Each structure stands twice: as C-alpha cells, then as structure tokens.
C-alpha positions as CSV (number, residue, x, y, z in Angstrom):
1,X,14.6,26.1,10.9
2,X,11.2,25.1,12.7
3,X,9.1,21.9,11.1
4,X,5.6,19.8,11.7
5,X,5.0,16.4,11.7
6,X,1.4,15.3,12.3
7,X,0.4,12.7,14.9
8,X,-2.6,11.4,16.0
9,X,-5.0,14.4,15.9
10,X,-1.7,16.7,16.9
11,X,1.4,17.9,15.8
12,X,5.4,17.2,16.6
13,X,7.0,20.0,16.1
14,X,10.6,20.3,15.9
15,X,13.9,22.9,15.9
16,X,16.6,22.2,13.7
17,X,19.9,24.8,12.1
18,X,19.1,24.7,8.6
19,X,22.8,24.1,7.4
20,X,22.3,20.4,8.7
21,X,19.0,20.3,6.8
22,X,18.7,18.2,3.3
23,X,15.7,18.8,2.6
24,X,11.8,17.9,3.4
25,X,10.1,15.4,1.1
26,X,6.8,16.1,0.0
27,X,4.5,15.7,-3.1
28,X,5.4,17.1,-6.4
29,X,2.3,19.5,-7.6
30,X,0.3,16.9,-10.0
31,X,-0.9,18.1,-12.8
32,X,-4.3,19.4,-13.4
33,X,-7.5,17.8,-14.2
34,X,-10.9,19.1,-15.0
35,X,-12.8,17.2,-12.4
36,X,-12.4,13.4,-11.0
37,X,-15.2,11.8,-12.2
38,X,-14.4,13.7,-16.0
39,X,-10.2,12.3,-15.3
40,X,-12.4,8.7,-14.8
41,X,-14.3,8.7,-17.5
42,X,-11.9,10.7,-19.8
43,X,-9.5,6.9,-18.5
44,X,-12.0,4.6,-19.8
45,X,-13.1,6.7,-23.0
46,X,-9.1,6.5,-24.0
47,X,-7.5,3.2,-22.6
48,X,-4.2,2.0,-22.0
49,X,-3.5,-0.7,-24.8
50,X,-7.4,-2.0,-25.1
51,X,-10.3,-1.4,-26.7
52,X,-13.2,0.1,-24.7
53,X,-15.1,-1.9,-22.6
54,X,-18.2,-1.5,-24.6
55,X,-16.5,-3.4,-27.1
56,X,-15.2,-6.2,-24.4
57,X,-18.4,-6.6,-23.1
58,X,-21.6,-8.5,-24.7
59,X,-25.2,-8.3,-22.9
60,X,-25.6,-11.2,-21.1
61,X,-22.6,-11.4,-20.1
62,X,-21.6,-12.0,-16.2
63,X,-19.2,-9.6,-14.9
64,X,-17.1,-9.4,-11.8
65,X,-15.6,-5.4,-10.5
66,X,-13.0,-6.6,-8.4
67,X,-12.3,-3.9,-5.3
68,X,-10.7,-2.7,-1.9
69,X,-11.6,-2.9,1.4
70,X,-12.2,-1.0,3.7
71,X,-8.1,-1.2,4.7
72,X,-7.4,0.5,1.2
73,X,-7.7,4.0,0.2
74,X,-9.3,2.8,-3.3
75,X,-12.5,5.6,-3.8
76,X,-14.8,2.8,-5.0
77,X,-17.7,5.1,-4.8
78,X,-16.3,7.9,-6.4
79,X,-15.1,5.6,-9.7
80,X,-18.7,3.0,-9.7
81,X,-20.2,5.8,-11.5
82,X,-18.7,6.0,-14.8
83,X,-18.1,2.5,-15.1
84,X,-21.5,1.7,-14.5
85,X,-22.6,3.9,-17.0
86,X,-20.1,1.9,-19.1
87,X,-21.2,-1.0,-18.5
88,X,-25.3,-0.8,-19.3
89,X,-23.7,0.8,-22.7
90,X,-22.5,-2.2,-23.4
91,X,-25.8,-4.1,-22.7
92,X,-24.7,-5.7,-19.4
93,X,-27.8,-5.7,-17.4
94,X,-27.2,-4.6,-13.6
95,X,-28.1,-8.2,-12.6
96,X,-25.0,-9.6,-14.0
97,X,-22.5,-7.4,-12.3
98,X,-21.2,-8.2,-9.3
99,X,-19.1,-5.3,-6.9
100,X,-16.2,-7.9,-5.0
101,X,-14.9,-6.3,-2.0
102,X,-11.3,-7.9,-2.4
103,X,-10.3,-9.0,1.7
104,X,-7.4,-10.7,1.2
105,X,-6.3,-11.6,4.6
106,X,-8.5,-9.2,6.1
107,X,-11.9,-9.6,8.5
108,X,-15.3,-9.8,6.4
109,X,-17.1,-6.5,6.3
110,X,-20.0,-5.4,7.1
111,X,-23.4,-4.0,5.3
112,X,-22.7,-0.4,6.2
113,X,-19.0,-0.9,5.6
114,X,-20.0,-2.0,2.5
115,X,-22.1,0.0,1.4
116,X,-20.2,3.8,2.0
117,X,-16.9,1.8,0.0
118,X,-19.3,1.1,-2.9
119,X,-21.4,4.0,-3.3
120,X,-24.9,4.8,-3.2
121,X,-25.4,4.3,-6.8
122,X,-23.7,1.0,-6.6
123,X,-24.9,-0.6,-3.8
124,X,-29.0,-0.2,-5.1
125,X,-28.2,-0.6,-8.4
126,X,-25.7,-4.2,-8.3
127,X,-24.4,-6.9,-5.6
128,X,-22.3,-6.2,-3.7
129,X,-20.0,-8.8,-1.7
130,X,-16.5,-9.6,0.0
131,X,-14.5,-12.2,-1.1
132,X,-14.9,-15.7,0.9
133,X,-12.0,-17.1,0.8
134,X,-13.0,-20.5,1.8
135,X,-15.3,-20.6,-1.1
136,X,-12.3,-21.0,-4.2
137,X,-12.2,-22.4,-7.5
138,X,-8.4,-23.6,-8.2
139,X,-7.1,-22.7,-11.1
140,X,-3.5,-23.9,-11.0
141,X,0.2,-22.7,-9.9
142,X,2.7,-20.2,-10.8
143,X,6.0,-21.1,-11.8
144,X,6.7,-19.8,-8.1
145,X,4.7,-22.9,-6.7
146,X,1.8,-20.7,-5.6
147,X,-1.2,-22.0,-6.0
148,X,-4.0,-19.6,-7.6
149,X,-7.2,-20.1,-5.8
150,X,-10.1,-17.6,-6.3
151,X,-13.2,-16.6,-4.6
152,X,-15.6,-18.2,-6.6
153,X,-17.5,-14.9,-7.7
154,X,-14.4,-14.2,-9.2
155,X,-13.2,-17.3,-10.9
156,X,-16.4,-18.1,-12.3
157,X,-17.3,-14.8,-14.1
158,X,-17.2,-14.6,-18.1
159,X,-15.0,-11.0,-17.2
160,X,-13.3,-9.5,-14.7
161,X,-12.8,-6.2,-14.0
162,X,-10.1,-4.6,-11.5
163,X,-9.5,-2.0,-9.9
164,X,-7.3,-0.1,-7.3
165,X,-4.7,2.4,-6.3
166,X,-1.5,3.0,-7.2
167,X,0.7,4.0,-4.6
168,X,4.1,2.1,-3.0
169,X,4.2,-1.1,-1.7
170,X,7.0,-1.7,-0.1
171,X,7.4,-5.5,-1.0
172,X,5.1,-5.7,-4.3
173,X,7.1,-2.1,-5.7
174,X,3.6,-1.0,-6.5
175,X,0.2,-1.7,-4.9
176,X,-2.5,-2.0,-7.7
177,X,-2.8,-3.7,-11.3
178,X,-3.4,-7.5,-10.4
179,X,-2.9,-7.3,-6.6
180,X,-7.2,-7.0,-7.1
181,X,-6.7,-10.6,-8.1
182,X,-3.7,-11.8,-5.9
183,X,-3.7,-10.9,-2.7
184,X,-7.2,-9.3,-3.3
185,X,-9.5,-13.0,-3.6
186,X,-6.8,-15.0,-3.3
187,X,-6.8,-17.7,-0.5
188,X,-3.9,-17.9,2.8
189,X,-1.9,-20.3,1.4
190,X,-1.5,-18.5,-2.0
191,X,-1.2,-15.2,-0.2
192,X,1.8,-16.8,2.6
193,X,3.2,-18.2,-0.5
194,X,3.8,-14.9,-2.7
195,X,4.5,-13.0,0.1
196,X,7.5,-15.4,1.1
197,X,9.4,-14.0,-1.3
198,X,9.4,-10.2,0.2
199,X,12.7,-11.5,2.5
200,X,14.5,-11.3,-1.5
201,X,16.0,-7.8,-2.7
202,X,14.4,-7.1,-6.0
203,X,11.1,-7.3,-3.8
204,X,10.7,-3.7,-2.6
205,X,9.0,-0.6,-2.8
206,X,9.4,1.3,-6.2
207,X,10.8,-2.1,-8.5
208,X,9.2,-3.6,-10.4
209,X,12.2,-5.1,-12.6
210,X,13.2,-8.5,-11.6
211,X,10.8,-8.0,-8.4
212,X,9.7,-12.1,-7.8
213,X,6.6,-11.4,-6.0
214,X,5.5,-8.7,-8.3
215,X,6.3,-11.3,-10.6
216,X,4.4,-14.0,-9.4
217,X,0.9,-11.6,-8.3
218,X,1.0,-10.7,-12.2
219,X,1.6,-15.1,-13.2
220,X,-1.4,-15.5,-10.8
221,X,-3.2,-12.7,-12.5
222,X,-2.1,-13.8,-16.2
223,X,-3.9,-17.2,-15.0
224,X,-6.8,-15.8,-13.1
225,X,-7.7,-13.7,-16.4
226,X,-8.0,-9.6,-16.2
227,X,-10.5,-8.3,-18.7
228,X,-9.6,-4.9,-17.5
229,X,-8.6,-2.5,-15.0
230,X,-9.5,0.9,-13.9
231,X,-6.7,2.1,-11.4
232,X,-6.1,5.9,-10.0
233,X,-3.5,7.7,-8.0
234,X,-4.3,9.7,-5.0
235,X,-3.2,12.9,-3.2
236,X,-2.0,13.7,0.3
237,X,-5.9,14.1,0.6
238,X,-6.8,11.1,-1.0
239,X,-8.2,13.2,-4.1
240,X,-7.8,11.4,-7.5
241,X,-4.4,12.9,-9.6
242,X,-4.6,10.6,-12.6
243,X,-6.7,7.8,-13.4
244,X,-5.7,4.8,-16.5
245,X,-7.8,1.8,-17.3
246,X,-7.2,-0.6,-20.3
247,X,-4.7,-3.0,-20.2
248,X,-4.3,-4.8,-16.3
249,X,0.6,-4.5,-16.9
250,X,0.2,-1.5,-19.5
251,X,-2.6,0.7,-17.8
252,X,-1.0,-0.2,-14.5
253,X,2.7,1.0,-15.6
254,X,1.3,4.2,-16.9
255,X,0.1,5.2,-13.2
256,X,3.2,3.4,-12.4
257,X,5.3,5.9,-14.2
258,X,2.8,9.0,-13.2
259,X,2.8,8.1,-9.1
260,X,6.7,8.8,-10.2
261,X,6.6,11.7,-11.0
262,X,5.2,13.0,-7.5
263,X,5.9,10.8,-4.9
264,X,9.9,9.2,-5.4
265,X,12.3,11.9,-4.3
266,X,16.1,11.6,-5.7
267,X,18.7,12.0,-3.1
268,X,22.6,12.3,-3.5
269,X,23.3,10.4,-1.0
270,X,22.0,9.0,2.1
271,X,20.9,11.0,5.7
272,X,22.3,10.1,9.3
273,X,19.2,11.4,10.4
274,X,15.9,11.0,9.2
275,X,12.3,12.1,11.5
276,X,9.6,10.6,9.3
277,X,6.0,10.8,9.8
278,X,2.9,8.9,8.1
279,X,1.1,12.0,8.4
280,X,-1.6,12.1,11.6
281,X,-4.9,10.0,11.7
282,X,-6.4,7.7,10.6
283,X,-2.6,7.1,9.0
284,X,-1.1,6.1,12.2
285,X,-3.1,4.8,14.3
286,X,-1.4,1.3,15.2
287,X,2.4,0.3,14.8
288,X,0.9,-2.3,11.8
289,X,-0.2,1.0,9.3
290,X,2.7,3.0,10.7
291,X,5.4,1.0,9.7
292,X,5.0,1.5,6.0
293,X,6.5,5.1,6.9
294,X,9.3,3.1,8.1
295,X,10.1,0.9,5.4
296,X,9.9,4.7,3.6
297,X,12.5,6.0,5.4
298,X,14.9,3.0,5.8
299,X,15.6,3.9,2.0
300,X,16.6,7.6,2.9
301,X,19.3,6.6,5.8
302,X,22.6,5.5,6.1
303,X,23.3,2.6,7.9
304,X,24.2,3.5,11.5
305,X,22.0,6.3,11.2
306,X,19.1,6.9,13.2
307,X,15.3,6.8,12.1
308,X,13.2,8.9,14.1
309,X,9.3,7.6,13.3
310,X,6.3,9.7,14.8
311,X,3.2,8.0,15.5
312,X,0.8,8.1,18.1
313,X,0.0,4.3,17.8
314,X,-2.5,4.6,20.4
315,X,-4.5,1.6,19.5
316,X,-1.5,-0.3,19.4
317,X,0.5,-2.6,17.8
318,X,-2.9,-3.4,15.6
319,X,-2.5,-7.0,14.6
320,X,-2.9,-10.5,16.2
321,X,0.0,-12.4,14.3
322,X,2.6,-8.8,14.1
323,X,2.0,-8.5,17.5
324,X,3.0,-11.8,18.3
325,X,6.0,-11.3,16.6
326,X,7.2,-8.4,17.7
327,X,6.6,-9.1,21.9
328,X,8.3,-13.0,21.9
329,X,10.4,-12.9,19.5
330,X,13.9,-12.8,21.1
331,X,16.0,-10.8,18.8
332,X,15.2,-8.6,15.8
333,X,17.6,-11.3,13.5
334,X,15.0,-14.0,14.9
335,X,12.1,-12.8,13.5
336,X,13.9,-12.5,9.8
337,X,15.4,-15.9,10.3
338,X,11.7,-17.1,10.9
339,X,10.1,-15.1,8.1
340,X,12.3,-17.4,6.0
341,X,10.7,-20.6,6.7
342,X,8.1,-19.8,8.1
343,X,6.1,-17.2,6.7
344,X,2.9,-15.7,8.4
345,X,0.9,-13.0,7.2
346,X,1.4,-10.4,10.0
347,X,4.7,-11.7,10.7
348,X,6.3,-10.1,7.8
349,X,5.8,-6.5,9.4
350,X,7.7,-7.4,12.2
351,X,10.3,-9.2,10.1
352,X,10.3,-6.0,7.8
353,X,11.0,-3.7,11.0
354,X,13.5,-6.1,11.5
355,X,15.2,-5.6,8.3
356,X,14.9,-1.4,9.0
357,X,16.8,-2.3,12.6
358,X,19.8,-4.7,10.8
359,X,20.7,-0.8,9.1
360,X,19.5,2.0,11.4
361,X,18.8,2.6,15.3
362,X,14.6,3.1,15.8
363,X,13.4,6.1,17.7
364,X,9.5,6.0,18.3
365,X,7.8,8.8,19.5
366,X,4.2,7.3,20.2
367,X,1.2,7.0,23.4
368,X,3.0,3.6,24.0
369,X,4.5,2.7,26.9
370,X,8.4,3.9,27.3
371,X,8.8,-0.1,28.6
372,X,6.0,-1.5,26.1
373,X,8.5,0.0,23.1
374,X,11.4,-1.3,24.7
375,X,10.3,-4.7,24.2
376,X,9.2,-4.8,21.2
377,X,13.4,-3.2,20.3
378,X,12.8,0.4,19.3
379,X,13.4,3.4,21.1
380,X,11.3,5.6,23.0
381,X,11.3,9.2,22.6
382,X,8.6,11.9,24.7
383,X,9.1,14.0,22.2
384,X,10.1,14.3,18.7
385,X,12.5,17.3,20.0
386,X,14.0,15.2,22.4
387,X,14.8,12.7,19.6
388,X,15.9,15.0,17.1
389,X,18.5,16.2,20.4
390,X,19.7,13.2,21.0
391,X,20.5,12.2,18.1
392,X,22.8,15.8,17.5
393,X,24.5,14.4,20.7
394,X,25.4,10.6,19.1
395,X,25.8,11.7,15.9
396,X,27.1,14.8,16.0
397,X,26.2,18.1,15.9
398,X,27.2,18.3,11.8
399,X,24.7,15.4,11.1
400,X,22.6,15.6,8.3
401,X,18.4,15.6,8.5
402,X,15.9,14.9,6.0
403,X,12.5,15.1,7.0
404,X,9.5,13.3,5.7
405,X,6.6,14.5,7.0
406,X,4.3,12.2,4.9
407,X,6.3,9.2,5.0
408,X,4.3,6.7,3.9
409,X,3.6,8.4,0.5
410,X,7.3,9.6,-0.7
411,X,9.7,7.3,-1.8
412,X,13.1,8.6,-1.7
413,X,15.8,7.1,-3.8
414,X,19.7,7.5,-3.6
415,X,20.8,8.2,-7.1
416,X,22.8,5.5,-8.8
C-alpha cells in the first residue's frame, strides 16, 4: 500500500503491507454551509448564550475587537465585513472601533501585514493596531497567581469582542475563546505564569475538564471582561467550516464539540509506529511549527514505539529561546526539569518534545543536517521509506502503523 505525506513543497512516499496499517487519520467531512460569509452572518444572527451584538452595544461606546496575529490562521479579513455591519447596526461609529492584533509574545507586524490580515474594508474604515505588552493595565491576579496585565487599548475599551479560530492546542486543550485575551493581549510575565502549568497531565490537547491552564485563561478573561466572541473552525485548506458567536464560554464550547466531530479520532489501541506530517509548506518551515504534529502523534504511539516525523524545517528551529534550549540542554530530561523551575516561552516547546521522547523514539525526515538533528536528540533519516524500513527492522515485521498526513489537525485518542 502506498501513502503520501507533504514535506515542504514536495511529497514523501512510503509503501507498506496493508495488514500493518491501522489506519490513515484524516478529517471527517463537515456539513455543507451556504458560504463562508453567510455562515459568519448566521452566527451573528443566532448567538449562543447571549443577545445579539446590536442589543448589547450602545452608540458612543468604544469597542476593541481582538483578533489573531500573522502566526495564526484566523481569517480575520473574512469575518470583519459582517461584524462591522453588525456594529454599525448597533449605532457604533467607525472611529470608536479598534481592531487589535493579539501578539502575545510574538513580534510586531508591518502595516502591510496588518492590512492583509484586517482586509481592505476594515483597514480603510477603522483603526488597526498591534497589542503592546509594554503599555498595559493591571486588572488583578488569578487564583493561580497569574497577573492579569492587559494591553491598554483593550483594557480601557467599553466593550471587548474576541475573534479566533478553534483548533486543538497541545496544552490549553483548544485554541479560541478567552485565549485572545490571555495570552493574546497579556504581558510576557503573565504568559509565562500561565504557560508554566503546561507540565501538568491535565494540560493537554482536547482536554478542558480540569485543565488548569485553560481554567486560568478563562479566569483572566473574566477579570478583564469579554462581552462577545466570534470564533470559527477551519478546514484543512483554511476555509470556514462553522462559526459561532455569543457568550465567551458557551459559543466556544459549541465549536470545541464541532471540532471533535471533524478532527478527533478514536483508536482502540496505540500504534507501534506513527508516521506524521504537518502536511507540507508553510506549516513545516521550522521545527517550532512542526512540533505541533509531533505532539498530536504522541497520543497515538505506544510506550517504547517509534514516531516518524516528516517536516522540511528548511528554516531551522524557528525561535531563539527554543533553539537555545534544544541545542544547549544536556538531555531531554534536563529540559523537562528546567521547565518546571524556569518557564520560558520557546523553551516550552522544547520541553514538549522532551516529554514525547519519554514515550517514543523520534525519527526526523527533514532538510536539516544529520549531525545537527542528532545533537537535538532526534534520529535523522534520509527518507520516510528508509525510516519506516528501519522501524520494521527494530520492532518486527508485524509492527502496526498509523498514518497522520495532517498531524497538526487530527487528534488521536485511545478509547477509555
């Protein structure tokens, strides 16, 4: 049987006996929608757990719309025209609306980048700015000790509307909802306090119940105050599959449940070998981004198994702190120990890779130099086929194989 996995702008192909293949994890088909724009308008007309925006807002109020920066696939330009129509119907003036790109710990964006994200209409009609972690308002502290320090333009607005796409997040459970506020519009110190809980077992992809990190995010959002959200679930080609608007928790949970119907994959047992890819460019430009597929694969492999990770990583590791941790740590265990006492953004992804290495050996098929790959505790392989052949030699000809060609999207979960 022949399988294909995206790598950069090309493809890696493997052949294996059909008897070894447990399955190929792909998204389920989503219900048809009239159009992306109409789906957004429908969500705004039918909010979940909340009145319509035009019933919440009043003329003269200032409104901050918080959305994702260029590191996230949220299609802000698609949702802004329907949202602006709803705001104007409520009597809100364009000069009272600010679109805020939630940078978290990421770099500032150029005007051209902001314009492309906002879309021509929003860029033309309202103010569009990056969040500023250096100019914040201290609003309180969560029960976990996280300071609620929120960028001023958001904190001082009369009303706050959060945008976002809902997908699996490897320690917050799911993206979207209050994540636009924490970590989106928070300070680095606040983000580090919140993200330091990632090492707890409940802080994992697809889990909301008892997830301390997600609970902290939502407490920070409640302290700041979120009046309304507009979130979407995207397909593998970043098209809108479903939208939900309204209450920050109720609308978010509706989309989490929808996401599970498309991307959650239940397995009867873990696999001996998991072959996983992000699906190719641009998602596998560096190891920092490719790690997401690796983390999802961790949930499908047995203890002592092998993960074959396919990703170009032609731009290297992709983040300064992540690179420092990966290249200077004496062992994977040292990274896990370090994250518990010295949480650093960037280092958190290195620790996540180390936690995967506790469970399985990772073979990397990439454009990185072999010696460099070995130096970061991974096993370099020239091709996916050679990696699979080596895995069969090690684990036996009857080893079970699971394929995850879009590993960043599909989340495996072992039944019970």
